Steps between C-alpha positions, in 0.01 A plus 500: 500500500696365207575139599352271762457657846790297643729577208431868552576467871833333431589769252443758774773348719778699336325826578403374845862442606587854398204640695593305816857632479363851462272460804783363715698814426231713668579579866308262727448232233835318512335172610225515237432137385804360680478155656413495873701293752337221701506723807280744308263218407478356851434842651217561252339165587462552876137619503359275226625242250700630205474274197740504206371340179720398209461294184781291352529276197438182698233637735441784741562563866356697786719604790291591803697703754374552855658513844846482347430167329459416131247241390535375141187403307558319170267618223539254212218666302680835502762424239637796308351381168154472658527848651624639168204349317249615761624860503538514123139386455380736773676802354412408144131469583507816704663707227254361245215608727644849545576542129154381393310764695347227716401253228747240630402547864318169545799303375740680730267468801460126441877462472554697821255269675688194377841646587400576857371145538839374381673730749331319787623158392847617397577754772264628762328178606823326610642822649193585706470139616856512630464842664179411683263740672639856505346846465742637241782386276738699283613368162808574292400375156804443282513584130188443294293403804473869586260538208246255643240550779614238749244621754223393259619139467201273562372148548140371498309530829127430498455650847563860384279755327708481182570127512869572540766554763752769404848554640385830646241307702785331685698814588563859403774496238745784445773523239846653532794528260743379769546454875688824551217705348251330734700591810535859382128520421408378848726758660334773295153369584578511872575871491254610229187701560152442360330836509595696190377349173540593136241371253546534123166431331436462125743758361384663178720350229452504123465158341408311816150400600357679805461299820160603633527297821839650593344806661299267723821336615613851594182539706580184693837657588378855563522514876735681734802662337448385142605688190320402178643581159242415235446570131712785367637574848700176505806643327845349536632796702214491749523124540874513561453771761235295676710184496768655716284541810206257465486202734246307292494515121209387283513517120168430324617550144634324192823305531720378216764229539792529259652152493772601254612799703373450857636831626246663268201315653272781609188640660308727264440852632327810366589671172677198358759500778596196703686379805757239391718258688792729413316785675430290809864400538594870505251579779501441873165404651398412855171322432387210715312366199461579132190360328531486123135448409582483131571249225826302482675684781660185647622355169880472515712576201729202453514129566873475560584665836348328804395840633256659258519864399165677484291775656468327842879456517540867413269605782675272751837638394365854525396443860151348513452218750239312298325501164174356368511460122344305214631228269258567214237739368224537756133587463403846621201403718646175634809691608294764678316230694827337602662828601200610706523178697879510526506850646211422737697210645840666510381836634445358847870427540444151638585317179815508293454611138547138389229378736266784401548420131447130565172563684380745236578262213329206667187700583469660157561161341253300709212741566198521271397825334212528747729443798734771378220754455353419842836526675582839349157643577553402864865610523592790722723778375465446126398814307137489389593572138741205496236265644245624246745441213574144610131431560407628154764286331406188694131548425580420137632156594336173597480521884593135564807496274859533618627711211844559654573130563712434185875528553538793259246708698656490849857364490690762299613689807789385716680641802872570476718590797376543858 
């Protein structure tokens, strides 16, 4: 990037407007990023609260919609300047970490920890207090807030294993770009199947580090009617063919967010090829869920529209009912652990994807290394090679430690849609 992260994002607005106009010209995309009516919002908020968040110069607001009523929550700590500063520092630290080859990781991780603490006081604490006890909530995060992990907002709590209470401990939290997309996603989820899965695992790509744990994620998914494209087999043509009929998609690969040109954000495939947001908008998929187990797949591309444009939006527009994606670069092994637990919980069909992700994140976060190893050795249905891999990796760690408890280790992934 040439200027500050936020300056670069603003500079992208001119191109963004042109891209949105181009997308709206495609048959079936006329309403892309158009404002919903209140009837749309009320209909989307019948099953669970729908919360709109917005920052203004003199303070922020939350509008909690449920049962046809709107409850306003004043958020004086969520002023636009404070959000600007928080996101600018977050992105600046993150880009420094990525550019340094990891040398600036500690600084970025510490900043992420501080930012998520601020998010509790400024946003999620007051909102969750007003909403009360519910199983799930859906959030529409306006503008820059879409770049921050609201589900990882925290306050001190000495009664927990980590000494903290996180927003995700209160309820499963999903994100949507707008109310209309949520209603559409729920309709798709109601008629979607679960049986046919496509897994893309560690495509062979020059210039990118291999992901040795990705093939073990594929093992966790390899049951029933599952097609696995791994290594040199994960070409763009084969992936596109598989996308058209798969009911569950799982990408365990590298992801690259292009904040200057969000339609070029991509998933890296074999032979230097990729699957971009442009590609996704040209496809029609019928997947109940797409899991983007890769770096930066949930990072939106601009701070100006209230409905962010990124890979999850592309998949929702293409026909997927829900997406699980990441807000930052994720560790290979930590991600495998999370995905094993996510799929174990969701596979039974009793939990929504948001609830399954919530349970998986909390367990991976709070369990010790010894507890993880013991649980996976006793688990039914996991491939022996997968269990052996996890056991070997955990044997190198201090058994009593909770190595996945820091925010950066477990909170990157979020659920978008239904």
